[in-house]
C-alpha positions, 0 to 999 in steps of 0.5 A: 499500500502506498503512503498516499492511499494510507493517508487518504484512508486515515482522512476518511476514518477521521471524517467517519468518526466526525459524522458519527459524533454528529449523530450521537450529539443530536437530540433525536438520533434517528432524525439526525441520521435521516438528515445526514443521509438526506443531505448526502442524497441532495449532494448526489443529485447535484453532482451525478449529472456531471459524472459517467454512469457506473457500468451496467454490471454494478447496478445489482451491487448498488441496489443491494448496498443501498438496502444494507446502508438503510439498515446500517443507518437505522441501527446506528441511530438506535444503538446511539440512543441506547448506549454511549458512542464510546461503547457501541462505535468500537463494537460496530467497527471492530468486529466487521473487519475480521469478518471481511478478512475471512470472507474476502480470503474465501470469496474474493480470492485475496489472500493476505500476508501474515503481516497483514493478518497481524495488523488486521487482528491488532486493529480488531483487538484494539477496537473491541478492547476499547469497549470492554468497560461499559455502563450497566443497562446498555445491553440492547445498545451493545446487541444492536452494535454487534448486529450492525457489525454483520451488516457492515461486513456484508455491505463491505463485501458487496461494495468490494465486488461492486466498485470494481465492476463499476469502472466509476467509483465516484458515481457508484458511491453517489448512487448508493447515497442517493438510493439510501437517502430517498427512502429514509427521508420519505419515511421521516416525512410520512411518519414524523413530518413535523419533527423532521421539518423542525430538525431540517430547519434548525440543523440543516447546516450540521446535517449538510456537513455530516452528509458530505463527511459520510459521502466523502469518507465512504467514497474514499474507502471504495476508491482505495479498494480498487488499489488494495485488498478489501480486507486491508482497507476495511481494517485500516478504516477502523482507525476511525476509533482513534478519532472517535475516542478523542471526539467522545472525550473532548466534545461529548464529555464521555470518559475513556477509561484505561482499556479504551486508551490501551485499545487506541494504542493497539489500533495505532500499532496495527495500522503501522503493521498494515502500512509496512506489510 
């Protein structure tokens, strides 16, 4: 992996942690999530006319990914409504890369070097270890976070195939966000119209920032998957927990304990191993 791809994925990880913090800090987690996805869809509408269309063979992957993304966003909002970001975020993000690594070695025929496996394992262990200490009563939030890890792994595999078929990573990404944002916004207008319109009125600026952040973050990760093994990119992207831990401590006023600090150090070590592998 080149240093350019490595740095770009670290930047994508920081963006990912940022929009997750935006959702966690929102008064209504679900409507904040919908606002972020609707904003991303609006950006996609403005940009897609200027991009070449994805190859026909990738559209089935776009449809499948859009459905998985809707489920992912709903689970993110529910998990953050039930438990701390610093507890649920690591579980969602730390379990998925190992599932992806096992699956890509089997289905994508992308064998990894021993050093790459060590780096992936270190990142997963660090992310999961940072969630060891959690408050009582967060069981449902933890369960939803683990369920979302499976959704994330499935979505990563779908997009690992799809973006390589698309021949147009940017357009592939934007179509996913367009097809994800429309049903979520439609549901919000149908089921919680007044509350959602109020959310738009008072929070459209951070919502737009969050939409741009999630779109750019995911788009950069998909672009990187065309240059490096899917499992390596999926694991390296989870360095977002480093940024999430800082945000949770400094902005959300959550207190990361020793386990979370040690986990962050292990994640950093795993990222270095992946860079050198």
